[in-house]
C-alpha positions in Angstrom: 11.1 -13.8 1.0 10.4 -10.5 -0.9 9.5 -7.5 1.2 6.9 -5.2 -0.3 5.1 -1.9 0.3 1.9 -1.6 -1.7 0.9 1.8 -2.9 -2.7 2.9 -2.3 -3.7 2.5 -6.0 -2.9 -1.3 -5.7 -5.2 -1.6 -2.7 -8.1 0.4 -4.4 -7.7 -1.5 -7.7 -7.7 -4.9 -5.8 -11.0 -4.1 -4.2 -12.6 -2.7 -7.4 -11.4 -5.5 -9.6 -11.2 -8.7 -7.5 -10.0 -10.8 -10.5 -7.3 -8.3 -11.6 -3.6 -8.2 -11.3 -3.6 -5.8 -8.3 -5.9 -8.2 -6.5 -3.5 -11.0 -7.2 -0.6 -8.9 -5.7 -2.6 -8.1 -2.6 -3.5 -11.8 -2.3 0.2 -12.7 -2.3 0.6 -10.5 0.7 -2.5 -11.7 2.5 -1.4 -15.3 2.0 2.1 -14.6 3.3 3.9 -15.3 0.0 5.5 -11.8 0.2 6.1 -9.8 3.4 3.9 -6.7 3.5 5.1 -3.6 5.3 3.0 -0.6 6.4 3.4 2.5 8.5 0.8 4.7 10.2 0.7 7.2 7.3 0.4 4.3 4.8 -2.5 2.6 6.4 -4.2 6.0 7.1 -4.0 6.8 3.4 -5.4 3.4 2.5 -8.4 4.0 4.7 -8.9 7.6 3.6 -8.8 6.8 -0.1 -10.9 3.6 0.2 -13.7 5.5 2.0 -14.0 8.1 -0.8 -17.6 8.0 -2.1 -16.5 7.9 -5.8 -15.3 4.3 -5.4 -18.6 3.1 -4.0 -17.0 0.5 -1.8 -19.2 -0.9 1.0 -18.0 0.0 4.5 -17.9 -3.7 5.5 -15.7 -4.4 2.5 -13.3 -1.7 3.4 -13.2 -2.7 7.1 -12.6 -6.4 6.1 -9.8 -5.4 3.7 -8.1 -3.1 6.3 -8.4 -5.8 9.0 -6.9 -8.4 6.7 -4.0 -6.0 5.9 -3.5 -5.3 9.6 -3.4 -9.0 10.4 -0.6 -9.8 8.0 1.4 -6.6 7.6 4.5 -5.8 9.5 4.1 -2.4 11.1 7.2 -0.1 10.7 8.0 3.3 12.0 10.2 5.2 9.5 12.8 7.3 11.2 13.8 9.3 8.1 11.7 12.0 6.4 12.0 12.0 2.6 11.2 14.8 0.2 11.8 13.0 -3.0 8.4 13.3 -4.6 6.5 16.4 -5.5 3.4 14.6 -4.1 4.0 14.7 -0.4 1.9 11.5 0.3 4.2 9.5 -2.1 7.1 10.3 0.2 5.4 8.4 3.0 5.5 5.3 0.9 9.1 5.8 0.0 9.9 6.3 3.7 8.1 3.1 4.6 9.9 1.1 1.8 13.2 2.5 2.9 12.7 1.7 6.6 11.5 -1.8 5.7 14.4 -2.4 3.4 11.7 -3.4 0.9 12.6 -5.2 -2.3 9.7 -3.6 -4.1 7.3 -0.6 -3.8 4.4 -1.9 -5.9 2.5 0.8 -7.6 0.5 1.5 -10.7 1.6 5.2 -10.5 4.7 4.8 -12.7 4.9 8.6 -13.3 5.3 9.5 -9.7 7.7 6.8 -8.7 9.7 6.1 -11.9 12.6 8.4 -11.2 12.9 7.5 -7.5 16.0 5.8 -6.1 
């Protein structure tokens, strides 16, 4: 089964557009059709970004989404610190993907991750 790490933009888009492609990707993880991996920095970023007022997401919607992710995700503690991306927070996703031996880091942020190993 494929191992994945989902970038924050996938989670945000999934909640904003429940019928969209990103929602379908999140649903694959929530249904156990792919194995989702998270780390403390990853889940912290999910929460921080989802709670930004500009997205106008309801607190209960955020809490439910985070709880669902917690229920299915495999928690991993990366042991290596990477400095591959100029955006420091992107490095946390790369660290999680590497530690999980993920098959995919799913993102809509192709500019930040396109040149990464």
